[in-house]
N, C-alpha and C positions, 0 to 999 in steps of 0.2 A: 781513367778515361771518362770523360763526361757522358752522361746518359740522360734518359728521359726523367728518371726519378730526381735529378738534380736541376731540372729546368726551372726557370723563373715562371711565375704565374702568367697564364695567357693574358695578354693585354687586350683592351677593347679594340676590335678591328675598325679600320677606316672603312668608309663606304666603298663598296667595290672589292673588298677583300674576302668576299665569300664566293666560292666556286661551287655551283650546284650541278651534280651529275647523277642522274638516276635516283633522285630523292636522297642522295648523300650530300650533306652540307659540309664543305671543307672550309674551315675557318683559318684564314691565312694571317698570321700575326708576325709582321717583321719587327725586328729589334729597332729601338730608336735610332734615327739617323739613316734608315734605309728607305728609299723611295722606289716603289715598284713601277717599272715601265709598263706601258699599255700592253695588254695581251694580244696574241695572235688573233686576226679577224675571226677565225672559226671558234675561238673561245669566248668572244665578247658576249654572245647571247647566253652564255652559261655563268657569267659573273653578275653580281648584284648584291644588294643588302640582304640581311638574313630574312627579311619579310617576303622576299621574292617567292619563296617556296617553303612549305612546311616540310622539313626534312624528316625522313624516317629515322636516320642515324646521322652521326657527325664524326668527322675527323678533325682533330686540332693540329695544325701545322705551325710550328715556330721557325722563323728564318733567322739565322745568326751569321755573323761575320767573325773572322779570326782564324786562329791556327786550325788547320784541318786535322781531324783525328787520325791516328795511326792504326791501320787495320791489319798490320802484318802478323799479329799474334792470334787473330781470329780464324776460325774455321771457314774456308771458302767452300760454298755450296755449289755455285754455278758461275760460269764466266762465258759471256757471249763472244769474247775475244775480239770484239769490235767496239763496244760502247759501255756496257754495264756488267757488273759482277755483284754477287750477293754473298754475304757472310752472316754467321750467326754468333750470338753470345747467349748466356743463360736466360736472358730476359727478353730477347727479341732478335731483330735482324738489322743488318746494315746493307745499304746499296751504294755503290760507288759508280758514278757516271763520268766517263772520261773519253775524250777523243784520242785515238792513237797518234794524232798529229800534234798533241799538246802535252806538256810536262805536267801541268796541274789539272786536277779534276774540275769539272763544272760544279759538281756538288757531291757531298756524301750525306746520306740520310739514314737516320736510325728510327725504327718504329717498333712498337710492341707487337705481341703475337697476333693480336686481332686487328692491327692497323687502325687503332682509334686515336693514337697520338704519335706524332712524328716531329723530330727535330732535324732541320735541314741546314747543314754547314755549307755555306755558299763560297765557291772558289773564285779566284781572280778572273777566269774567263766569263763569268756572269756580270762582272762589275764594271761600271763606267763611272769614274770619280770626277765630279765637277762641282765647283763652288763650295767646297768643304763638305759636301754630302756624297752619298753613294746611290747612284741610280743602278737598280738591279733588275736584270731580266728574270721574271718570275719562274722559279724552278718547279712550281706546282703546275706542271703541264706534262705533255708526253715526253718521256715514258713514265715519269714518276707517278703521276696521278693514276695512270692505268695499272701500274704495279701495285699501288696501295689499294685501289678498288678491287683488284683481283682477290686479295686476301680479305679485305673488309667485308665484301659481299658474300664471301664463302661462309662466314659466320652468321649471315643475316638473310638467308633464303634468296640469294642472288647469283646470277651467272653472267659472265662476260663472254660473248659469243662473236666469232668471226662471221658476221652475217650482215646483209642489208636488211633494212626494215622500212615498213610503210604503214600508214593509217589509211584504210579504205573505208570511208563512210562510217567511221567510229569503231572499226574492227582492225586490230593490228595483225600483220603478217610478217614473218621473217623469211629470209632466203639465205640459209647458211651455205658456206662453201669456202674453200681455200682460194688463194689468188689464182685468177684465170677461170674460175667457175662460171662467171657471168654476172656477178653482183653489180659491178659498176655499169656494165652494158644495160642491164635491166633498169636500173635506177635512172640512167640517162634517158632511156625511152620514156619512162614515166614523167621525167622533168620536161622533155621536149613536147610531150602531149598535154602537159598540165593536169595530170591525173593524180589524185591522192595527195596525202601529206607525207612527204618523204622524211624519214627519221635519220637514216644513215645509209651510206653505200658501202660501209666497211665493217663497223663494229657496233653492236647493240648490247644493252644490258637487259636481262630478264629478271624480274623480281616477283616472288610469290606474295600476293597481297590478298588476304581474306580467302575467298573460295577460288580465286583464279590468278593467272599470271599476267603481268604487265610488261610491255616492251617499251624501252626508252631509247631515244636517240642519244648520241654521244658526240663530243668534238673530235673524235679520232676518225677522220674521213679518209676515204680512199682516193683513187684517181679521178672520180667524178666530183670530189670536193663537197660532198653533201653531209652535213651534220646538223641536226635540229634538236633544240632543247624541248622536246615534246614526248608524249607517251600515248599509249592506247592499250586497251585490253587485248591480250594475245589470243587470236582465234585459230591460227594454224601455222605450220611450217612447210616450206617448199624447198627441197634440196635441188639445186640447179644443175642442168646439163645442156650444153649447146647441142642443137640438132637441126635437121632440115625440115622438121615439122613440129607443130605444137601438140603436146599431149601431157596428160597428168596420170600418174599411177600411184595408188595408195600403197604405203609401205607400213610394215608392222612397227610396234614400239621398239622391239629389239633391234630391228634394222635401223630405225631412226637413231637409237642410242649409239649404235656402232658408227654411224656416220657423224654423229654430233661430237663425240669425245675428242677426235683429233683436232677439232676447230674450237674447242673451249680453251679459255685461258685458265690453266690449272697450275697452282704452285706445287710442283712435284716434290720440292725440297721439304715440304711440311706435311707429314702423313695425316695429321688430324684434319687440317683444312682441305687437303686433297680428298679425303674420304667424304667430307661434307659435300664438296662440289659434285663428286660422282653420284652421291645419293640424291642430290637435288636434280641432276640431269636425268636420273632414272625416273624420278617423280614427274618431271616435265614431259618426257616422252611417253609416259604411261597415261597422261591426262590430256595432252594436246595432240590433235590429229596431225599426221605428217604425210607428205606426198613427195614424189619426184616430179619435178617440172622440167620437161624437155621443151626447149623453145627456139624459135627462129629469131635472129637479132633484128626484128623490125616491128612495126606497130601492131602487126597481127597478133603478136604474143600478148600484148596488153589486152586486146579485145577478148582473146581466148581466156586469159587468166581472170579478168573481171567477170565475165559471164560464168565461168566455172565456179568461182568462189561463192556465187549466189546460191548455187545448188548444193555445194559440198559442205557448207557450214550453216 
């Protein structure tokens, strides 16, 4: 079975074949004859030449066409039963992404234990053949990029969090919560009022850099459609709760960790990286103040939050 160790050398990327998310530079190298179609609008601000951003770390991704690998002899670790499943071999992991409505997978990807190199075998559902060439829908997007970063960041002082994020006057704040907690509601209010620099309404990345944490926007937007390629020093966390009045309550580091763990992206199938992610979450909640924010879904919540953060941080 072909693997990463047998891959051809990474070719020089075309302009626009670099995807930058949370200071991770993903170098996308299609095999000759493959032409990548334009990315989804939310991704366009994250694409560019390597000089766009000085990356802290790098993932090298090679895109190939041809016969799809046979995964039937590999150990299956997890199956969503709707779209993707993950397998292991002695040197890394395999992910298969396939619709239940189609016989062929969109793609099968193999990556090493730290998700620094990946080979993506592109299936027929991604390909539009025209004029003797192959136009390819770029597979380095959701969910593959998110799954790769979940592992990659786990080894590099990073966390992927189900949270909204905003930059308020140079200080970053996140609003963690599962679906329905109020992330999109709050970010829509900020957008309507034109306050702050919104980073995301759904998922953010947190990275430990030097003495403090940074919050990064991502292209994985929620119902408000907000995803910005920006970052800010993380000042605090607000766990959201809908209410009939606006109030803020300080919570302990242990309470914050208990609330945070269920909304972290954690590769439970890999004990080593899982342990790293949990240790990083403990470090985060021990050093970054956390609060519960109960809020009314109107502009009064913004006034209350903006005034409160001036005295809390």
